C-alpha positions as CSV (number, residue, x, y, z in Angstrom):
1,M,0.1,0.0,0.1
2,S,1.6,3.3,-0.9
3,A,1.8,6.3,1.6
4,A,-1.1,8.2,-0.4
5,A,-3.2,5.3,0.2
6,S,-2.3,4.8,3.8
7,L,-3.5,8.6,4.9
8,V,-6.1,8.7,7.6
9,L,-9.7,10.2,7.6
10,S,-9.3,13.3,8.7
11,D,-11.9,13.2,11.6
12,I,-10.2,10.6,13.3
13,D,-9.4,10.2,16.9
14,T,-5.8,12.1,16.4
15,S,-4.4,10.5,19.7
16,A,-5.0,7.1,17.8
17,L,-1.5,7.2,15.7
18,N,-0.8,3.9,15.6
19,S,-3.6,2.5,14.2
20,P,-4.6,4.8,11.4
21,T,-7.7,4.2,9.2
22,V,-7.3,3.5,5.7
23,L,-8.7,6.6,3.6
24,F,-7.5,5.9,-0.1
25,D,-7.1,3.0,-2.2
26,E,-4.6,2.9,-4.6
27,T,-6.5,4.3,-7.5
28,E,-7.3,7.7,-5.3
29,T,-4.9,10.7,-6.5
30,R,-2.0,12.3,-4.8
31,E,-3.6,15.3,-4.6
32,H,-6.3,14.0,-2.9
33,A,-3.8,12.3,-0.4
34,V,-2.0,15.6,0.2
35,A,-4.9,17.5,0.9
36,H,-6.3,15.2,3.4
37,G,-3.0,14.8,5.0
38,N,-2.7,18.5,5.4
39,K,-6.2,18.5,6.9
40,L,-4.8,15.6,9.2
41,F,-1.7,17.3,10.3
42,A,-3.4,20.8,11.3
43,G,-5.2,19.0,14.3
44,L,-2.1,17.5,15.2
45,S,1.1,18.6,17.3
46,A,4.4,18.9,15.7
47,S,5.8,16.2,17.6
48,D,3.0,14.1,16.3
49,R,3.3,15.1,12.7
50,V,6.8,13.7,13.0
51,A,5.7,10.5,14.4
52,W,3.1,10.2,12.3
53,A,5.4,10.8,9.3
54,L,8.3,8.5,10.3
55,E,5.6,5.6,10.7
56,H,3.6,6.3,8.0
57,L,5.5,7.7,4.8
58,P,8.4,6.0,2.7
59,G,11.6,5.7,3.5
60,E,14.5,6.6,3.6
61,H,13.6,9.4,5.8
62,V,16.1,12.3,6.1
63,L,16.4,15.8,8.0
64,T,18.0,18.6,6.2
65,S,19.4,21.6,8.3
66,S,21.3,25.0,7.4
67,F,22.3,25.1,11.4
68,G,20.5,28.4,10.8
69,I,19.1,30.7,13.4
70,Q,16.4,28.7,15.0
71,A,17.8,25.0,13.3
72,A,17.8,23.3,17.0
73,V,14.2,23.4,17.1
74,L,13.8,20.8,14.4
75,L,17.2,18.9,14.9
76,H,15.8,18.2,18.8
77,L,11.8,17.5,17.6
78,V,13.2,15.0,15.2
79,T,16.0,13.4,16.7
80,R,14.0,12.7,19.9
81,H,11.9,10.5,17.8
82,R,14.8,8.9,15.8
83,P,18.1,9.4,16.8
84,N,20.1,8.2,14.2
85,I,17.9,10.0,11.5
86,P,20.7,11.2,8.7
87,V,21.0,15.0,9.1
88,V,21.8,16.6,5.6
89,F,23.9,19.6,5.7
90,I,25.5,21.9,2.5
91,D,28.4,23.4,3.3
92,T,29.4,26.0,0.6
93,G,32.7,26.6,1.9
94,Y,31.4,30.4,2.6
95,L,29.3,30.2,6.2
96,F,30.1,32.4,8.8
97,P,32.8,30.8,11.5
98,E,29.9,30.4,13.9
99,T,27.9,28.5,11.6
100,Y,30.6,25.8,11.8
101,Q,30.9,26.3,15.4
102,F,27.2,25.9,15.8
103,V,27.3,22.5,13.7
104,D,29.7,21.0,15.9
105,S,28.2,22.1,19.0
106,L,24.5,20.7,17.9
107,S,26.2,17.5,16.3
108,E,27.8,17.2,19.9
109,R,24.9,17.6,21.9
110,L,22.2,15.7,20.5
111,Q,24.8,13.1,18.7
112,L,23.6,13.8,15.0
113,N,24.3,11.7,12.4
114,L,25.4,14.5,10.2
115,K,26.1,13.9,6.4
116,T,27.8,17.1,4.8
117,Y,27.7,17.7,1.2
118,R,29.2,19.9,-0.8
119,N,30.3,21.0,-4.4
120,P,33.3,19.0,-5.6
121,Q,34.9,22.2,-6.9
122,S,36.5,24.3,-4.0
123,P,35.5,28.1,-3.3
124,A,38.9,29.1,-4.2
125,W,39.0,27.0,-7.8
126,Q,35.5,28.4,-8.1
127,E,36.4,32.1,-7.6
128,A,39.5,31.4,-9.9
129,R,37.5,30.0,-12.8
130,Y,34.2,32.3,-12.5
131,G,35.1,35.3,-10.2
132,K,32.6,36.2,-7.3
133,R,29.4,35.0,-8.6
134,W,27.5,36.6,-5.7
135,Q,28.7,40.2,-7.1
136,Q,27.6,39.4,-10.4
137,G,23.8,40.1,-10.0
138,L,20.4,37.9,-9.7
139,A,22.2,35.6,-12.9
140,G,25.5,35.2,-11.1
141,I,23.7,34.7,-7.2
142,E,21.3,32.0,-8.7
143,T,24.3,30.4,-11.1
144,Y,26.3,30.0,-7.6
145,N,23.4,29.0,-5.6
146,R,22.6,26.2,-8.3
147,E,26.2,24.9,-8.2
148,N,26.6,25.0,-4.3
149,K,23.6,24.2,-2.7
150,V,20.6,23.1,-5.0
151,E,23.0,20.0,-6.8
152,P,24.9,19.1,-3.7
153,M,21.5,18.7,-2.2
154,E,20.1,16.6,-5.1
155,S,23.2,14.4,-4.6
156,A,22.4,13.8,-1.1
157,L,18.7,12.8,-1.7
158,R,19.9,10.6,-4.8
159,E,22.5,8.9,-2.7
160,L,20.5,8.5,0.3
161,N,17.6,7.1,-1.8
162,V,15.3,9.4,0.1
163,G,11.6,8.8,0.2
164,S,10.7,11.2,3.1
165,W,12.5,14.5,3.6
166,F,11.8,16.7,6.9
167,A,12.5,20.3,6.7
168,G,12.2,23.4,9.1
169,L,10.4,25.6,6.9
170,R,7.8,28.1,8.8
171,R,5.1,30.3,7.0
172,S,5.8,33.3,9.0
173,Q,9.6,33.0,8.2
174,S,8.8,35.8,4.9
175,S,6.6,36.3,2.1
176,S,7.8,33.1,0.1
177,R,7.1,30.8,2.5
178,A,3.5,31.9,3.3
179,A,1.9,28.9,1.8
180,V,4.4,26.1,2.7
181,P,2.2,22.9,3.4
182,F,2.9,20.3,6.4
183,L,2.6,17.7,3.5
184,N,3.7,17.4,0.2
185,A,4.5,14.7,-2.4
186,Q,5.7,14.6,-6.1
187,G,6.1,11.6,-8.2
188,V,4.8,8.6,-9.9
189,A,1.3,7.5,-7.8
190,G,2.5,4.6,-5.7
191,S,6.0,5.9,-5.5
192,E,5.8,9.4,-4.4
193,R,8.7,11.1,-2.5
194,W,6.8,13.1,0.2
195,K,8.4,16.7,2.1
196,I,7.2,17.2,5.7
197,H,7.2,20.7,7.2
198,P,6.1,19.6,10.9
199,I,6.5,23.3,12.4
200,A,5.0,25.4,9.7
201,D,2.4,26.8,11.6
202,W,4.9,27.8,14.2
203,T,5.4,31.7,15.1
204,D,8.4,33.2,16.6
205,R,7.2,32.8,19.9
206,D,6.4,29.0,19.3
207,V,9.9,28.9,18.4
208,F,11.5,30.7,21.6
209,R,9.2,28.6,23.7
210,Y,10.4,25.2,22.6
211,L,14.1,26.3,22.6
212,K,13.6,27.5,26.2
213,Q,11.6,24.6,27.3
214,N,14.4,22.6,26.4
215,D,17.2,24.5,27.1
216,L,18.1,24.7,23.5
217,P,20.6,27.5,21.7
218,Y,19.7,30.3,18.8
219,H,22.7,30.4,16.4
220,P,25.2,32.5,17.7
221,L,24.6,35.1,15.4
222,W,21.3,36.0,16.6
223,E,22.6,37.9,19.2
224,Q,24.1,40.2,16.8
225,G,20.9,41.0,15.0
226,Y,20.8,38.4,12.4
227,V,17.2,36.8,12.0
228,S,18.3,34.7,9.0
229,V,21.6,33.2,8.3
230,G,23.6,31.9,5.3
231,D,26.6,32.7,3.2
232,V,28.9,35.3,4.8
233,H,28.9,37.2,1.4
234,T,25.1,37.3,0.9
235,T,23.9,37.6,4.3
236,K,23.2,40.9,6.4
237,P,21.9,41.7,9.8
238,L,18.5,43.3,10.4
239,H,20.1,46.5,11.7
240,A,21.9,47.1,8.3
241,V,18.5,46.9,5.9
242,K,15.3,48.1,6.1
243,T,13.4,45.0,5.5
244,E,13.8,41.7,6.7
245,E,13.5,40.5,2.9
246,E,16.4,42.2,2.5
247,T,18.7,40.4,4.9
248,R,19.5,37.8,1.9
249,F,20.8,38.3,-1.3
250,F,20.9,42.0,-1.1
251,G,17.1,41.9,-1.3
252,L,17.1,40.4,-5.3
253,K,15.8,37.2,-4.1
254,R,14.7,35.4,-0.8
255,E,15.2,31.6,-1.3
256,C,18.5,29.6,-2.6
257,G,16.3,27.0,-4.3
258,L,16.9,24.4,-2.2
259,H,13.1,24.0,-1.1
260,D,12.5,24.3,-5.1
261,I,14.1,20.8,-5.6
262,D,11.6,18.8,-8.0
263,L,11.7,15.1,-6.3
264,S,10.0,13.5,-8.8
265,G,13.2,14.1,-10.9
266,L,15.5,12.3,-8.5
């Protein structure tokens, strides 16, 4: 039975996570399954969303993290349910020193099964060949992101044979994420690949509360006014710009493309 066929009725007792009522047979559409899955998840806690997805959505399961400002939330939330889940981290070679220190600190504390992927061509070699592409307008930034973020992530998802991907996107983070669903699926019916956003509906206050309750840290640069952290050359603290949207990529774009990957093409 496919994951779509095993999605539960939206009006069941959501405490009965271990014995879901089957809603779909194999002929039901993926879109129908996704819609009902999102309706179901709207009534669950983030922890229960993770538990349900780990039990009912296809493996291999992975969690991806940029080790950004609030990364500790999802890392802790998912590894509580599955301690050895692969945690995919994309290293561009241009991250802040504080980010690398944050990776080391959380990896040790949470005993993460860290899987690091990167462009096989070193940053120095790229600069020698192409120059500093982040200074070459939107086209340069998009090419840089494609080669240093998107392609390494696609390699990771293929090599790990990913069936279900947990990510920490939240609707309140930016206008580009305002419609992020709890669940999405791509691919041929019966062999879909799934994307799960367990904290899609969380606010900044929810994040703060979870970190506080579990004695977890924000990224070290949070204290210096950074609300989003990526590469050194395309990240600015909030006090240095006019809007939060301008803290990344000089305001030319908000997303790097990682979360636009077409799972059906892997």
